[in-house]
N, C-alpha and C positions, 0 to 999 in steps of 0.2 A: 504494500500500500504506500503510495506517495501522497504527502500532504504539502501543498504549496501555499505560500502567502507571504505577505510583508512581515518583517520582524515585529513581535509583540502582539500579534493577532490571536494567538492561542493554539498554534499548531501542536506544540508539545502536550498541551492540556488535552486536546482532542485525541491524540495518540495514546496517552495514558488512560483516558476514559474507555477507549476501544479495547485496550489491553485488559483493563479491569472487567469490562463487560464479558469478554471471552473467558477470562479466568473464573469468575464466579458462576458461570453457566457450564463449566467443565467441558467446553468444546474440545479441548485437548487434555487428555487425562493426566498428563505430566505438567500441565500449566502453560503459562505464557511468560515470556521474558521481554521487558521493555528496555530498549537500548536508545539512549539519547545520543544521537549521532551529530549533535550540534557542532562539535569540535573535531569531527573526523573528516579529514580532507583527502586521505589516501586509503588504499586497501589495507596497508599496514596499520594505520590508525584504527580502522574498523575491526580488524582481527584482534588487535590488542584490547580494544574495548570489549569484544565478545569474551576474550579470555579472562579479563579482569572481572567481568560481570558474573561469570559462572565460577569465580574463585579458583581458577587454575593458577598454580604457582607461576609467577612471572619471572623466570630465571634468565639471567643474562647469558647463560650458556645454551639456551634453547633458541633455535632459529625460527623464522616465521612459519616455515612448513611444519616444523615440529609442534609449534603452538597451535596451528590450525588443526593438525592431526589430533592433538589432545582434546581440542574443542569438539571435533567430530566424534571422537571416541566417547566423550562424556554424554553427548546427546543421541548417540547411535541407538536405534530401537525405541526411542521415546516418542511419544505423541505430544509434541509441543509446537509452539509458534514463536517466532522472534519478531518484535516490533521495534 
């Protein structure tokens, strides 16, 4: 889902409310994760945000592919959505 609009109009609020709506109605049995991508300007930033959000250890010795692999392993087989 993409939400567009001028700054301050409430895009993040709408996204959080949609996520909450989905979560409380159990559309995804393992839940919903809200990601505020406001400061993500690269794929690296997005993957780091996903990793931090699901509490994967952010080690300096782990490269981007390993981080993304850890994230995929964590959500593998789960019924959830990311917002």
